[in-house]
C-alpha positions in Angstrom: 88.0 119.0 83.9 92.0 118.1 84.5 92.0 122.1 85.6 88.9 121.3 88.0 91.1 118.0 89.3 94.0 120.2 90.0 91.7 122.5 92.2 90.3 119.7 94.1 93.4 118.8 95.0 94.8 121.5 96.3 91.7 121.7 98.3 92.7 118.7 99.8 96.3 119.6 100.5 95.4 122.8 102.3 92.9 121.0 104.2 95.1 117.7 105.5 97.9 121.1 105.8 95.3 122.7 108.0 94.7 119.4 110.0 98.2 119.0 110.4 99.4 121.6 111.8 97.3 121.7 115.5 97.0 121.1 118.3 93.9 119.2 118.6 93.5 115.5 117.8 92.4 114.9 113.9 89.7 112.9 115.0 88.6 115.6 116.8 84.7 116.9 114.9 85.8 120.7 114.3 88.8 119.5 112.1 86.7 116.8 110.0 83.7 119.5 109.7 86.3 121.6 108.2 87.9 119.1 105.4 84.5 118.4 104.2 83.3 122.0 104.0 87.1 122.5 102.0 86.2 119.3 100.2 82.3 120.5 99.4 83.1 123.8 98.8 85.5 123.3 96.1 83.6 121.0 94.5 81.1 123.6 93.8 83.6 125.8 93.0 85.1 123.3 90.6 81.1 123.0 89.2 81.5 119.1 89.6 78.2 117.4 89.0 77.4 114.2 90.8 77.3 112.1 87.9 81.4 113.4 87.4 81.9 112.3 90.5 82.3 108.6 90.1 85.2 106.1 90.4 87.3 107.5 88.1 87.6 111.1 89.9 88.0 108.1 92.7 90.7 107.1 91.3 92.6 110.7 89.5 92.5 112.4 92.9 93.7 109.0 94.8 96.7 108.8 93.1 97.4 113.0 92.5 96.5 113.4 96.2 98.9 110.5 97.8 102.0 111.7 94.8 101.4 115.3 96.5 102.0 113.7 99.7 105.5 112.2 99.4 106.4 112.8 95.5 109.8 111.0 96.7 108.3 108.5 97.9 110.6 107.9 100.9 107.7 107.8 103.6 105.3 105.3 102.9 105.9 102.2 102.4 104.7 99.4 99.7 101.9 97.6 102.7 100.9 101.8 103.2 99.9 101.5 99.6 98.2 98.6 99.4 96.2 99.0 102.8 95.6 102.8 100.8 94.2 101.1 98.0 91.5 99.8 99.7 89.7 103.4 99.4 91.4 104.0 95.8 87.4 103.9 94.0 85.1 104.6 97.5 86.8 108.2 97.3 83.9 109.7 95.3 81.6 107.5 98.3 82.9 109.0 101.1 82.8 112.6 99.9 79.2 112.3 99.1 79.0 110.4 102.9 81.4 113.1 104.4 83.5 110.6 105.5 86.7 111.1 105.9 88.1 108.0 107.0 90.6 107.9 104.2 92.1 111.5 105.0 92.5 110.8 108.3 94.0 106.9 107.8 97.0 108.7 105.8 97.2 111.6 108.1 98.2 109.4 111.1 100.3 106.8 108.9 102.2 109.9 107.2 103.0 111.4 110.6 104.1 107.8 112.0 106.7 107.9 109.2 107.7 111.4 109.0 108.5 110.0 113.2 110.6 107.4 112.1 112.0 108.7 109.1 113.6 111.3 111.5 115.5 108.4 113.2 116.7 107.2 109.9 117.9 110.0 108.9 120.2 111.0 112.3 121.5 107.5 112.1 123.2 108.6 108.5 124.0 112.1 109.0 126.0 110.3 112.1 128.0 109.0 109.5 130.3 110.4 106.7 129.3 109.5 103.4 131.4 107.7 101.1 132.1 109.6 98.3 134.9 107.8 96.5 132.0 105.2 95.9 130.8 105.5 92.7 126.8 104.8 92.7 123.9 105.1 90.5 120.8 107.4 91.7 117.9 107.5 89.8 116.2 111.3 90.4 113.6 110.0 88.4 111.2 110.1 91.3 107.8 109.1 89.4 109.3 106.1 88.2 110.4 104.8 91.5 108.7 102.5 93.4 107.5 102.5 97.9 110.1 100.2 99.6 109.1 97.3 101.2 110.4 97.0 104.5 113.3 99.7 106.9 116.4 97.9 104.9 115.5 99.6 101.4 114.0 102.8 103.4 116.8 103.5 105.1 119.3 102.2 102.1 116.3 105.1 99.8 117.2 107.8 102.9 121.2 107.5 102.9 121.1 107.5 98.7 118.5 110.5 98.3 120.7 113.0 101.8 124.1 111.9 99.7 122.9 113.3 96.9 121.4 116.1 98.5 125.4 116.7 100.2 126.9 116.2 96.5 124.5 118.8 94.7 124.6 121.8 97.7 128.4 121.1 97.6 128.1 121.9 93.7 126.2 125.1 94.1 128.9 126.6 96.7 131.5 125.5 94.5 129.4 127.3 91.7 129.2 130.3 93.6 132.3 130.7 94.6 133.5 130.4 90.7 130.9 133.0 90.0 132.0 135.3 92.8 135.5 135.0 92.0 134.6 135.9 88.2 133.0 139.2 89.4 135.8 139.8 91.8 138.4 139.3 88.9 136.2 141.5 86.1 136.0 144.4 88.9 139.5 144.7 88.8 140.0 144.3 85.1 137.8 147.4 84.8 139.7 149.6 87.7 143.0 148.5 85.9 141.6 150.1 83.0 140.4 153.1 84.3 144.0 153.5 86.1 145.5 153.4 82.6 144.0 155.6 80.6 145.7 158.8 79.3 144.1 162.0 81.4 143.6 164.9 80.1 146.0 167.6 80.0 144.8 171.1 81.4 145.2 174.2 78.9 
């Protein structure tokens, strides 16, 4: 059954992406129809029986879907999740009723939070990071909680951007070390080749 859940989740994310990268409004019935068709098709291909589409199914899809939408927990707020939780045991009913209100809600809210976050990280990148300050950074995103307000969200972005900068710098330095080692090895090979005694002509 786990494989089937992954199959369905992939469909939901593909459908979500197809609605995100179009110029039409999400409320367009054509897009709602597309999403419903994808979900229905994948339910059929995943061999879900009507009895399988229940509250447990709904809860599993809900958790996996939101975790994949915002895996680093840098868009949605605690208040967003509380609002979404009203649908946690109702996704099964919505799928059966061809109701996409939950997906509409999460889509619109994600677009809103992405726009807000762009302003945050632009402001953060305008100022240099303090790399001399020791900080604890939790890279175990699964155990992170959702932030409560904009101040906490901005701090999360600051930490993640600083951490990414350090990682990228380390990668550049490591690559330079590899390149230097390769050049040194190549120079040694050339030197050894030049030092070998040449064969004498008879």
